DONU-256156 format. One line per field, with one value per residue: residue number from 1; residue in three letters; x, y, z of N, C-alpha, C in turn. Coordinates in steps of 0.1 Angstrom, whole numbers, always signed. Layout:
BEGIN
nr [NUM/...]
rest [ALA/...]
nu [X/...]
nv [Y/...]
nw [Z/...]
cau [X/...]
cav [Y/...]
caw [Z/...]
cu [X/...]
cv [Y/...]
cw [Z/...]
END
This chain:
BEGIN
nr [1/2/3/4/5/6/7/8/9/10/11/12/13/14/15/16/17/18/19/20/21/22/23/24/25/26/27/28/29/30/31/32/33/34/35/36/37/38/39/40/41/42/43/44/45/46/47/48/49/50/51/52/53/54/55/56/57/58/59/60/61/62/63/64/65/66/67/68/69/70/71/72/73/74/75/76/77/78/79/80/81/82/83/84/85]
rest [MET/LYS/LYS/LEU/PHE/VAL/GLY/GLY/LEU/SER/PHE/GLN/THR/THR/GLU/ASP/VAL/LEU/ALA/ASP/ALA/PHE/ALA/LYS/ALA/GLY/THR/VAL/VAL/SER/ALA/VAL/ILE/ILE/LYS/ASP/ARG/MET/THR/GLN/ARG/SER/LYS/GLY/PHE/GLY/PHE/VAL/GLU/MET/GLU/THR/GLU/LYS/GLU/ALA/GLN/ALA/ALA/ILE/ALA/MET/TRP/ASN/GLY/GLN/GLU/LEU/ASP/GLY/ARG/ARG/VAL/ALA/VAL/ASN/GLU/ALA/ARG/PRO/LEU/GLU/LYS/ARG/PHE]
nu [+1382/+1344/+1317/+1284/+1255/+1228/+1191/+1157/+1153/+1129/+1117/+1116/+1140/+1168/+1209/+1218/+1198/+1202/+1230/+1225/+1205/+1222/+1250/+1248/+1253/+1282/+1310/+1302/+1315/+1307/+1279/+1260/+1233/+1215/+1206/+1183/+1201/+1184/+1168/+1172/+1163/+1160/+1170/+1157/+1183/+1211/+1241/+1264/+1295/+1306/+1335/+1350/+1351/+1342/+1318/+1306/+1297/+1275/+1259/+1247/+1233/+1223/+1207/+1197/+1163/+1145/+1124/+1130/+1120/+1094/+1100/+1104/+1136/+1171/+1200/+1234/+1272/+1285/+1295/+1316/+1312/+1304/+1321/+1307/+1294]
nv [+1034/+1030/+1002/+1001/+984/+979/+976/+967/+971/+983/+957/+964/+981/+997/+990/+1018/+1036/+1036/+1042/+1068/+1081/+1074/+1094/+1118/+1121/+1113/+1105/+1073/+1043/+1021/+998/+979/+954/+931/+895/+870/+841/+816/+839/+857/+881/+908/+900/+922/+944/+950/+970/+995/+1009/+1033/+1064/+1079/+1079/+1095/+1109/+1082/+1081/+1107/+1095/+1073/+1087/+1109/+1085/+1064/+1052/+1066/+1073/+1054/+1046/+1043/+1023/+1026/+1022/+1010/+1016/+1010/+1009/+978/+950/+922/+890/+865/+827/+802/+770]
nw [+966/+977/+981/+984/+992/+980/+984/+980/+958/+930/+905/+875/+878/+866/+857/+842/+857/+880/+881/+872/+896/+917/+912/+917/+941/+942/+918/+901/+903/+896/+886/+897/+895/+911/+892/+884/+880/+863/+845/+846/+857/+881/+909/+930/+948/+948/+943/+943/+935/+945/+941/+964/+996/+1012/+990/+994/+1020/+1013/+994/+1006/+1027/+1011/+999/+1015/+1027/+1012/+982/+951/+914/+921/+950/+978/+994/+1005/+1018/+1023/+1037/+1019/+1033/+1033/+1015/+1036/+1037/+1022/+1038]
cau [+1368/+1336/+1308/+1272/+1248/+1209/+1179/+1149/+1146/+1119/+1122/+1119/+1149/+1184/+1214/+1221/+1190/+1207/+1240/+1225/+1203/+1234/+1255/+1235/+1263/+1294/+1314/+1298/+1332/+1302/+1268/+1255/+1213/+1221/+1198/+1183/+1206/+1180/+1155/+1179/+1153/+1161/+1159/+1160/+1192/+1227/+1251/+1265/+1309/+1314/+1355/+1356/+1347/+1327/+1307/+1297/+1285/+1272/+1253/+1240/+1230/+1206/+1193/+1188/+1149/+1143/+1122/+1136/+1116/+1086/+1098/+1120/+1151/+1179/+1216/+1248/+1277/+1286/+1300/+1328/+1307/+1310/+1325/+1295/+1300]
cav [+1031/+1021/+995/+1002/+976/+990/+969/+970/+981/+976/+948/+976/+992/+990/+999/+1032/+1042/+1032/+1050/+1081/+1082/+1081/+1102/+1128/+1123/+1119/+1104/+1061/+1036/+1011/+1001/+962/+952/+915/+888/+851/+833/+812/+844/+871/+890/+912/+898/+942/+946/+963/+974/+1010/+1025/+1055/+1070/+1081/+1077/+1115/+1105/+1068/+1086/+1113/+1086/+1072/+1101/+1109/+1075/+1058/+1055/+1077/+1061/+1052/+1040/+1039/+1015/+1025/+1018/+1007/+1021/+1006/+999/+965/+942/+910/+880/+853/+821/+792/+761]
caw [+961/+986/+974/+988/+992/+981/+990/+979/+941/+917/+897/+866/+879/+850/+857/+838/+862/+895/+886/+870/+909/+925/+903/+921/+950/+936/+905/+905/+893/+883/+893/+895/+898/+908/+889/+889/+870/+850/+843/+836/+860/+891/+926/+940/+949/+941/+949/+939/+941/+948/+941/+979/+1008/+1015/+982/+994/+1028/+1007/+985/+1018/+1034/+1003/+992/+1027/+1028/+997/+971/+935/+911/+930/+958/+992/+988/+1019/+1012/+1030/+1034/+1014/+1039/+1022/+1015/+1038/+1034/+1026/+1043]
cu [+1360/+1326/+1292/+1263/+1233/+1204/+1171/+1139/+1134/+1127/+1123/+1131/+1163/+1198/+1219/+1211/+1192/+1218/+1237/+1219/+1225/+1243/+1257/+1249/+1275/+1295/+1318/+1310/+1319/+1289/+1264/+1238/+1221/+1206/+1198/+1192/+1196/+1167/+1157/+1165/+1154/+1158/+1161/+1169/+1205/+1235/+1264/+1285/+1306/+1330/+1353/+1351/+1329/+1319/+1304/+1287/+1278/+1257/+1243/+1226/+1214/+1200/+1182/+1172/+1139/+1142/+1131/+1126/+1105/+1085/+1108/+1131/+1160/+1188/+1221/+1257/+1282/+1293/+1306/+1312/+1308/+1309/+1309/+1299/+1291]
cv [+1030/+1021/+997/+995/+983/+982/+978/+977/+974/+966/+957/+986/+989/+996/+1011/+1037/+1046/+1044/+1061/+1083/+1088/+1087/+1114/+1134/+1128/+1112/+1083/+1056/+1025/+1009/+985/+965/+934/+904/+874/+847/+829/+818/+855/+887/+894/+909/+914/+944/+947/+963/+983/+1013/+1030/+1055/+1066/+1080/+1085/+1108/+1089/+1073/+1097/+1112/+1085/+1078/+1105/+1097/+1067/+1063/+1064/+1065/+1066/+1045/+1041/+1037/+1026/+1021/+1017/+1007/+1020/+1005/+987/+964/+928/+906/+872/+844/+810/+776/+747]
cw [+974/+978/+981/+982/+990/+978/+983/+964/+932/+908/+883/+867/+869/+860/+858/+851/+876/+895/+882/+885/+916/+922/+906/+934/+951/+921/+913/+891/+887/+894/+885/+899/+896/+904/+887/+875/+855/+846/+846/+849/+877/+904/+935/+948/+942/+947/+938/+941/+935/+950/+956/+983/+1010/+1009/+983/+1005/+1021/+999/+992/+1028/+1023/+994/+1005/+1025/+1016/+989/+957/+921/+917/+943/+965/+993/+1002/+1016/+1026/+1030/+1030/+1021/+1027/+1030/+1023/+1031/+1039/+1032/+1039]
END
């Protein structure tokens, strides 16, 4: 499985919309939009996990720089979370 970072999302984009969009490139294992803990409002980015590396690359090619819900999104491979000190 390969996790992708999706930035520049509309605050109205739902996890279902995100999953449906990326399903055009292959099998979506999970789609999560990161939300503010207090307000539960979208922070404008999320993560999509694709079944295979090939599907992940297809999703990047299909969606990076394209419009989703009226916003141009940036899609790339997710980097591991760096420890904060």
